[in-house]
N, C-alpha and C positions, 0 to 999 in steps of 0.2 A: 489327637490334636487336629490331624488332617480332616477327620470326620466332622469335628465341630466347625472347622472353617468352612467345609462344604455346606453344612447345615445353615450357617450364617449367610453364606452366599446365596443359597436357595431362598432364605427368608427375605433377604434384601430384594430379590427379584419379585417375591410375593408382594412386598410393599409397593414396588414401582407399578405393578399392574393395577388397573382400575378395579378389577374384581378377580377372584380366583375361581376357575371353573372346576368344580368337583364332580366327578362322574358318580352320580348318586346310585344308578342302577344300570347294569349292563344288559340284562335281559329284562323285559317288561315285567315289573312286579317282583324281580329277584334282586334283593340288596347285594351290593358288593361287600366283600369282606377283606380286611387288610392282610389276610394270610397269603401264603405263597401261591395259592391257586387263584388269586384275585384276577378277574378278567382284565383289570387295568394293567397289572403286571404282565399278563400274557400278551396284552395288546402292545405293550412297549417293545416286546420281543418280535412282534410281527414284522416280517420283511416287507420291503417296499412293494413287492409284487402282490402282497395280500392287502393292499390298501382298501379294497372294497369291503373286506371283512371288518376292517377297522371302522369303516363308515357305519356298519351295522351296530357296532358296540357304542359308538358316539351317539347314534340316533336312539338306541335303546335307553341309554341313560337320560337323554334329553326328554324322551317321551314319558318316562317315569316321573321326572320332575315337572313336566307339563301337566300331568294328572294331578299332582299335589297343588300346582298353581291354580288349576280350575276349581279344585275343592276349596282353596282359600278365597277365590272370588265368589263362589257360591255362599260361603259363610258370611262374607261381607254383605251380600245381597239379601240374605235371609231376613234380617230385621227391617229391611226397607219397606216391604209391603205393609206389615202391621203398623209401622210408623206413619206411613201415608194414610192408612185407614183412620188413625186417631187424629190426624192433623185437621180433619174437618169436623171433629166433635167439639164439645164444650170444654173438654180437658185434654188438649193436645200435648203430646210429649215434646214434639218439635213442630215448627211451622213448615209448610211446603217448601218455602225458600231455603230453610236450613237443611232440609232433607236433600233437596236438589244440589246444594253446594257440597255437602259431605260425600254424597254418592255419585258425584258428577262423572259421567262416562264409564262407570264400572260395568253397567249392563252391556254397553257396546263392546267393551274389552272382553267381557266374558263370552259373548256370542262369537267374536272373531276367533278366540282361542279354542272354543268348543268345536267349531267347524274345522279348524286346523288339526286338532287332535283326532277327531273322527275320521278325517281323510288320511292322516299319517299312520295311525295305529295299524290298519290292515296291511299296509305296505311293509311295515317292519315285521309284523307277525308272519307274513308269507314272503319272506325275504328270498330274493335271488339276485344274481349279478345284473339283471336287466332292469331292476326296479328304478324308476325315476321319481324324484320328489322335489326337484329344484323349483318347479312351478309353485308348489305349496309355500316354500320359504319366500319366493318372490312376491306372492300375493300377500303374505303376512307382513313383509317389509313395506309394501305399498299402502298398508292400512295404518302406518305409524302416525298419521295425522291425528288419529283419535288419541294416541298417547301424548302428542304435543298439547292437545287441549287439556288432558288430564294433568300434565306437568304444570301448565300455566295456572291451573286452579289448585294445585296440591297444597301450597302453604295456607291458602284461604280455607281449604277443606279441613286441614289439621287444626287451625286456630278456631274455626267454627265448632268442630267436634270437642275441643278442649273447653271452650266457653260454655257449650251446652252441658257438658259433664259437670262443670262447676255449679251451674244453676239448676240442674235437674237430676235428682238422685236416681230416678228410674232409668234415664239414658246412661248415667254413669255406670250402673250395674250391667246394662246391655253392652256398653263399649269395652268394659274391662274383661269380659269373658265370652268371646264368640267361639262357638264350637266348629272346629274344622274336621271334616271327615278324613279318616286315614286312607292310604292307598288300598286297592282291592284285596291284596294278599297280606296286608299288615295286621298284626295282632292288636294294635291300638285302634279302636273304633273311632275315637275322637280325641282331639287335643284342644286345650283352651288357649286362645291367642287374643291379644288386645286389638281394638280397632285401629289404633295408631300404627301398630306393627303391620297389619294387613294393608293399610293404605299405602305403605311404602313398597309393597310387593310388585306393583306394576312397574315402578321405576327400576327396581332390582332386576325384573324380568327382561327388560330391553337389553341390559348389559349382558345377561346370561345368553340371550338369543344371538347376540353379536359374536360372543366367544364361541358358541357352537358352530356358527357359520364359518368362522375362521378355521376351526378344527376340521369341519367337513371338507372345505376347499383343499386343505392340506392332504387329505386322503382320497381325493377325487381325481382320477386321471384327467389330464387336460383335454383329451378327445372325447370324454364322456358327455352325453347331452345335458347333464345337470350342471356342468362346470360354468358355462356363461351365465346361467340363471342364478346360481349361488353367488357368483362374482358380483352380479348386479344387486342381489339382495344384500350382500355384505357392504357394498358401496353406499346404498341407501341408508342402511342401519348405522354405519360409521358417521356419515354426514349428520344423521339425526342426533346421534349421541353427542357429537361435538357441539351441535347447535343448542342442546339443552343442558350441557354440562354446568353452565353457570347457574341454571335454575334449580338444579337438584340440591336439596338441602343436605349439606355434607354431614350433618349430625347423625343422619340415619345410615351413613355408610358403614358397612361391617368390616371388622378386622377379624381375620381367621387365623387362629393360632395353629402351631404344628399338630395339636391334638384334635383339630377340627372344630374347636369351640368357636362360637360366633359372639363377638362383643360389639356392641354399638355405642357410640358416643352419645350420651344423653344431654350433657351440659358441660360447658367449660367457661372459665373466666379468670381474671386476675384478682388475687387475694393477697392481703398482707399477712405473712406468717411471723409469729414471734419465735425466733430461734436463737438460742444462746443469749437471751436478754436483749436482742436487737431485732429491728424490723427488716424483713426481707420480702421483696415482691415476688410472688410465685404465680405460675400458671397452673390452675387446678383442673383436672379432667375427671369427670364422672362418667364411667362406663356402666354397662348393665349389671356388672358384678364386682366392680372394683373402683376405688377412688385413688387417683394417682396425682401426686404433687411433684411438679417439675419446674425447672428454670431453663431458659433458653441459653444454650452454649454460645460462647464467643467464638466466632469463626472468622477466618481470614477472608478478604474480599473475593467474591466469585464462588466461594464454596457453599454447598447446600447447608442451610441452617438445620440444627437438630436440637432436641430437648435432652436435658440430663435429668434423670429421675432422682428426686431427693428421698422419697419414700412412697409406699403404697399400702392401702388396707383393703383386703377383700371385704365386700359389704356384709358378708356373713359374720365377720369379726368386728364390724364397726358399731360402736354404741355412743349415744349422747349421754354423758353423765348428768344426772339430775343435780339441781343446786346443792342438795345436801351431800351428794357423793363427790362433787368436784373438789379438787384440792386447790388451795390458793396458789395462783400462778406466781412465778418469779416476777418481781416488780419491774414493769416497763415504764419508765418515766414518760409521761405525756409530753408532747412537744408544746412549748409555751405558745399560748394563743397569739401573742403579739408577733411571734415569728411566723406563724401561719398567715396572719393578716398581712405581714410584710411581703410574704411570697405572693399573695393575691395581688397586692399593689404592683409588685415587679412584673408579674404576668400581664396585668392590664396595661402597664406602661409600655412593655415590649409589644403588646398587641397593637397599641396606638402607633408605635414607631413603624411596625411592619405595614400597617395601613397607609401611613404617610409615604413610606418608601415606594409602595406599589402605586399610590396615586401620582407620585412624582416620577414614576417609571425609573426608579432607582436600580442599581446594579443587582442582578440576581444573587451575586455572592454576598452582598450586604444583607439581603432579605434572608438568605439561608443561615447566615451567622446569627441574626436576630432570632430566627426560628429555633436554632439550636439552643440558645440561651433560654428561650421561653420553654422549650421542652424540659430542660434541666430543672427549672423552677417548678413546672407542673408535675414532673416526676417526684420531686421532693414533697410537694403538697399532697400528692396521692399516697405516698408512702407514710407520711407522718400525721395525716388528719384522722384516719379511722380510729375509733375508740370502743366500738361495740364488740364484746368478746363472743367468739364462736368456737367452742371446744369440741373436739372429737377424740374418741378413745379407741384404741385397739385392745380388745378384751384379752389379747395375749401379751400385752406389754404397754407400749408408750402412749402418752397423750400428746395431742398437737393443738396449738392455739392459734386461731386466726383473729385478726381485728378487722371489723367491717364498719363502714360509715353509716349503714342503714339497717334498721330492723327488718325491713321488707326483704332486703338481700339475704339476710341471715335465715329468714323464714323460707325463702325460695330454695336455698341449698338444703335445708333440713327436710323440707317436704319432698324434694326430688329424690333424696336418698331414702327416706322412709317409704316412698311409693315403690321403689325398686326392691326394698327389703321385704315387701309383702309376698314376693315370689319365693319359691323353694330354692334358696341359695345354698351352695356348698362352700365350705372353707377350702383354701388351697394355698400352695406356695408356688410362685412363678420361678421357673428355672432362669438362669442368666440369659439364655437365648430367647425365651418367651418374653422376658422383661425388655430385652432389646427390641423385639418386634413391636411390642405394645408402645414403648416410648418412641420408637421410630415412626409409628403411625400418627402420633400426636400432631406433628407439624402439618401433615396433609389433611387431617380430619378437623382440626381446630375451627371453631366458628368465630371466635374473638381473635382477630389477627393483630390488633394494635392495642397498646396501653390506652385506656380511655381518657386521653387528654385532648384539649382543643387543637394543639399544634399538629396532631395526627389527622385532623379533619381536612377534607378536600375544600378548596376555596369556594366551590359552588354549594357546599352544604350549608344548611340553615344555621345562622349564628345564634338562634334561640331568641327568647323574649327578654327585654330589659325594661323594668318598670314595676308596677304593682298589680298583683292578681288578687281580686276580691273574691273570696269563696264563702258561700253559706252552706254549712252542713245541716241539712234539714232533718232527716230521719233515717231509720233503718228498719227493715222487716226480714223475717225468715229465721229468727232464732227459735230453737225448739223448746228452750226453757228459760225462765227468768234469770237474769244476771246483772251485775254492775258493769255497765258498758260505756266506752268512750272511743273516740276516733283521734288519730293523728294524721297530719298532712306532711308529706315530704315533696321537695322539688330538687331537681338536679342543678348543680352549680359547680363550675370548675372541674367537671369530669366525674363528680360523685354526688350522691344524694344526701340531703340534710333535712332533718326534722324541723319544721317551721312553725307548726301550730298544733294545739291539742284542745279538744272540746272538754267540757266538764263531764264528770262521771254521772250517768243517768242510772239511778239505783233500782235494782230488783224489777226488771221489766223485760218483755220480749219485743217491745216496739218503742225503742227510745226516740224521743222527738227533741233534738237539740235546738234547731233553728238558730245556730250561732254563726256569726259572720266574722271572717278573719281577713286581714290585709297582709299579703305575703310579698316581700320584695323578691323580684326575680333578677338573677344575674346570668343571662344567657341560658335560661331554662327552656327545656323542650318537653318535659313530662311532669305530670302531677300524680302522686300516689296517695291513696287513702288506705289506712290500716284501721281495722276495728278490733278493739281489745276487750277482754274481760278483766276487770280490776282485781288484783290479788291483795288481800289485806293480811295474809299470813306471813309474819316476819321471819319465819324459819326458812322460807323459800327465797333465800338471798343468793344471788350469783356471786361466788367468791372472787371471780375475776374482776368485778367492778363494784361489789357491795351494793347492788341495786336489786330490789324486789322484782321478780320475774312475772310480768303479766302475760296472760295467754292471748295469742293472736287468734281471733275468731274468723277473720277473713281479710283479704287484701286485694286491691285492684289498682290498675294504672291506666291513665289516658294520656294521649299525646296532646300537647298544647298547640293546636293548629291556629296560627295567627288570624286566618280568615274567620274562624269560628269565634275566638275570644275577643278580637279587637273590634268590638262593637259597643255602642252606648248602652245596649240592653243586656239584661241578665240572660245567660244561656243555661237552661236547666238540663241536667243529665242524670243518669243512674249508672252506678258501677255495680256489676254483679260479681259476687265473690263467695264461692263454696255454698251456694244456695241462699246467701244473704244479699239483700239489695240495699245499697246506700244511695239516697237521693241527695243531690247537691246542686247548687247554682254557682256560676262564676262570671265575672267580667274583668276586663283587663284595662289598665291605664298605662299608656306608654310613658317612658321616662320624661320626654319633653313636656307631656301634659301634666305629669305629677310634679314638675318643678314649679309650676305656677303658684304664686302666693296671691290669694284673692282677698282684698280688704273687705271687711264686713260693711254692708250698706247701713246697718243699724249700729249706732255707737253706744248702745245701752249695755250690750253683753261684754264678754271678755275675749271670745275667739274672734280673730281677724281684726282686733282693735289694737291700736298702738299701745305699747307698754307704758309710755308716759301718761297717756290718757287714763288707763286703768289704775295706775298707782296714785295719780292725782285724785281720781274719783273716790278711791278707797282710803285715801290718806295713809298709804302704806309705802314701805320701801321696796317690798317684794310682793308681786301680785298674790292675792289670797289663794288662787287655784294652784300656784306653784308651791306655796307653803303647805297647803293641805295634802296635796299629792305626795310631796316629799316626806311629810310626817307619817303618812299611812304606809308608804313603802318601807321606811326605816323601822316602823313599829312591827310589821308582820310580813314584809316581803324581801328583806335584805338578804335572807338565806335561800330565797326561791331560785332554783336552777334556771338560768337563762333570763333572769329579770331584765327587762328593757329589750331583750332580743326576741323572746317568745311573744307572738302576737296575742293581744287581748281580743276578746269577742267584740266585733265591731258594733253590734247592737248595744252592748253594755257601754262602750265608749261614747256612742252617740247619746245615750241616755244621760251619762255624766256630763257631757258637753251641754246638753239642754238645761240641766239643773244649775250648772255654774253660770250659764248665760242668763238664766232667769233669777239668779241669786236666791234660789229656793231655800227656805229655812230647814228643809230636811236633808241638806247636803251631807252633814256629818253622819247621820244615820245611814244614808245611802252608801257613803264611802266605807263604813264599817262592815256592811254586808256584801260589798262588791268584790269580785275576784280581783286579786292583786295585779294580774297582768293587764286587766282593763284599766286600772288606775294608772299604771305605768304608761299604758298606751295613750291615755287622756293627756298626760303631761307632755309626751312627745308630740301629740297632735296640736296642743296649744302652741308650742314653739314653731311647729311646721306651718301653722296657719297665721302667724304674725304677719302683718302686711309688709314689714321689712324684717330681715333677720336680726336676731338679738345683738349680733356684733356689727350691725348696720351696713347698708349698701355703700355709704360714703367711704368707709374704711376698708371695704373688702379688698380692693387692689393692693392696698398697703399691707394687709395681713398676708396676702399671697406672696408678695415680694419679701416681706420680713422673714417668713418661715424658710425661704430659699437661701438666706444668708449663710455663708460658711463659717465665718468667724463667730465663735460662741459669745464673746463680749458684745459685738455689734448686734447679734441676734437678741441677746438679753435686753439691751437698751431699747432696741426697736420695739420688741414685743410688749415690754412694760409700758413704754410710751403710748403705744396704740390702745392698751387697756385704759390708760389715764384719759385718753381722748374720747372715750365713750360717754354718752349722756349718763348721769348718775343712776337713774332707774335701771338702765341696761347693765351698767357695771355691777351694781349691788346684786341684782338678780343673777348675773353670770357667776359672781364669786360665791353666792349662796348655793347655786347648782353645782359648782365645781367641788366644793367641800362635801356635798352630798354624794357625788359620784365617787370621790376618793374613799368615802366610808363604805360604799357598796363594793368597791374593788378590794377593800381589806378582807372581805369575806369570799374572795375568789376561790379558795380551796373547796368551799361548799357550793357557791352559786355559779361557779365557772365563768364569771364575768370579770375579766382583767381590765386594767385601764385602757388597753388597746381596743378591746371589744367595745367598751363604753364610748370611746372616741369614734369608733366606726359607726355606732348607732347615732350618736348625737352631733358629730362634727358637721355633716351636711345640713342637719336640721337647724343648727345655730348660726351657720355661716352662709348657706346657699342664698345668693342674691334674689331679690324680688323679680317679678316677671320682666319689668322694663330693663333692669340692669343685667339680667341673666342672659339676654340674647347674645351679648358679646362673649360670654363664657361657655355657652353650650357647645358641646361636640355632638357627634352622631348619637342617636337614641340608643344604638347598640353598644355604646362604650360607657357603661355605667361607672366603671373604675377609671374615669378619665383623669387627666393630670389635675384638673381643678378639684375633683372629688377627693383624690388622694391628699392634696394639699390641705383641704378643709379638715380632714381627719388628723393630719399632722399638726395643724394649729391647735386644735383642742387637746391633743395628746401632749403637746409642749406644756400647756398650762396645767394639765393633770399631773404631769411628772415634776412640775416645779414645786419647790418648797412653798408652804402656805403664803398666800398673798392677802394682805389686809387692805381694805378700802382707805383707811386713815394713812397708812404708810405710802400708798400710791400717790395720794394727794399731797403728801409732804414733800416727796422727792420731785425735783424739777430737772428736766433734761433739755438741752439746747438744740434740738433739731425738730424740723417740721414732720408732720405725719406723711408728707409726700416723699416717701423713702426712695 
């Protein structure tokens, strides 16, 4: 028991240290052995008077590891010359700029260490008590400026190397297997190492050198001529380490287990696990040979936070069950959509309150209280919104199910695990002490520190974009064989990513040309993701966790939505490279305040931008022809379409339909029958959005806002019915016609996933948002899309959608005795 406690105490110390200095070789080229005759154990027994002998042992080990380090730098430099040679040819593997970015300062670092090694080696080999080498370490420390430049460029170098690997198979092969020469007396002539691992070595080396200086000083007499020189070198190195500590990517930091194995953290993040039929938020850590699922322990104030391991799977035992193999999971009831939307509204209302408090320089305690409420709602939203299943299985037993909000995220985790599984991995079982070490390291190594909610963001962080992003997906190249291909678009909203649009399937091609335009509503979004899929028509490949056919992801990519780039009137064209595939797209952004404008049509001959009373009078109809035809087509073949009215239609198709309706073209019905149903749904939304005044009118807008805020149900009923009765007949009849249609759509919610609340969210602002002149009084900041007014607009439509059927005749029969000026 005492031994175990001692071991745990030692391991805790290991965790606290920035790195662990392992004496690799005590005589140059002679490996240490863990046996009783190990020089390290002998050294521990050396008395204080034999400090100089200990110096030799420390230096011998360091020199051997320096030889390995130089070999690693040589391996990294080896492909640089041929890559540079091809850069000026007609078929370059990399550009000169990419080469200079990836290999930045490696040559300089190599030359510094080669010179240091060549000078130190003879001193250690011809050792005596008079040998001095402090000046060599002092010179090495004085050249750390080269390392600073390397560290500053490190993340860019990694990103460039990863991007180049994805877009160039030749470079990918080079970077995955670089040959590192073994030490002079080693049996292994070469070992294969990835470029990513080698690029981390210089950062690792600075830490090692600093630890060696510390050990040398400990065993150097104060009156030795080396002492002040080593002291100076250690001071320079420690200052340097503390200055770059924030810049070093913690993902590459190694954890060393008692057996001397090195594990590096490759990826971590928050995922929702289904455990005992309920959702639990977990922090998942992917190391080089193990996947660990943990939760943060509750600790009392002032105590160091720790993780509690829920389970782990060695990657050698981890498998992804195929759709046919996976068992149906225990039913986890999805959270009702209207409750998710309610959470979003609460979050937005709280966000507005926080902004008002800050603007009025309110009490910090009040702001903190509001932030706490906001966090609670955002946490619930994050926990309950994901629906995409991600199942992993331990071949020795249990399966685990995560729910993700984005197919992109699921693909990232799967690819990261599969990449690591390509290596020669061994199965193992962690002892309780080893598991304690690994779990204890998670807090220090984690790269995702906070749950991804906006209340965790700093005040100076970008709030993201609010408005409409117009995206044209043009084409894709780089497919090796013909396939049925399509793309989806995802944007982030409320801390997680949501799929917003999908192109049509381009059949049997290697170069799909979609040229489809989409209008995507942004709610504080900062990133756009594009995923390219191969369509699967095999109905046997159904995911039993959600009964959906699994399409294969061919490639995926992400770009930041930089306001300066997208907030222009012109289209911005770009290319996303993904696994050798290039997808070309264009985008432009319309801010919320610009998108609120209702612009009346200059021509009164069409239907878009023309008053509804003018259109119905001209057509001699009660409901505009465009509304009747679009509703009829949606009910005929789109009422079971997943995300109908939420998923964007292709903008070019919508504009084509707009043109034929405006021209009253005789081919309208034929065109409607051939058109994608999301384009027809989008045309109906566009018609109501472009009315010169909202369907529920500018005049009654303030009364609708006040009526929905009434607390007494009877007063609210009287007021809301009276307001409907106050609408002009064409507006009222059209509204009731649309209301019944939306109720029929919501009846199919189990299939189309569109609840009354979802439909109210889509149509509320479209039917109520005041025209440009009136809206100025109601507009809040562009960044506050879920403003109080917008939430109220949704609530108004939801009230009528949840109301028992309302008939035009009954409304007109009943008379109430109060004015519309509520």
